[in-house]
Steps between C-alpha positions, in 0.01 A plus 500: 500500500547176691731380769712194430716323751665166571397270782632159603246217494572429866423861596184491291394176667545651845301813407260365239170641629635851551692498171200377300286779642764758414542380142126460442428861597793679340718525192767297678659215308712240674767305323550184701833327535540137593841380611640834390375487142202677339207258504162673474306822542207606715279766342153641559202378299490831312862447391419144394207623290728753328750226427228275358374785278853560374544132410158480335567814293845369406353167389237678291766719339715194422200332337426809290864522386492129411183548298653798316815301418297205377290729280815654349641152442179385326498811279864446405427138413198602291707759313774246441255246364335765283830608350600141428172433319497824301 
C-alpha cells in the first residue's frame, strides 16, 4: 500500500530536495495545500505511470463503448428502414 499525507506548499518549498528524494524512492504521496486549500499532489514516477495507464485504458474503454453504441444505433436504423420498406 502507499502512504498519503498533506503538506503545506511553504513547508514543501523549505524542504523540497529532501521531500523529492523521499517521494521518488517510496510509495509516499503528498497532497499539497496552498493557502490552506488542496492544490496539487506530488507522486513518484511509478505512480504517475500507473495513473497514465489508468487514463489510457479508460479512454480506450470509452471508445469501445461508443463504437458499440453506434453499431447498435446503425442496426436499429437499418431495421427500421427495412420494416418501413417491406
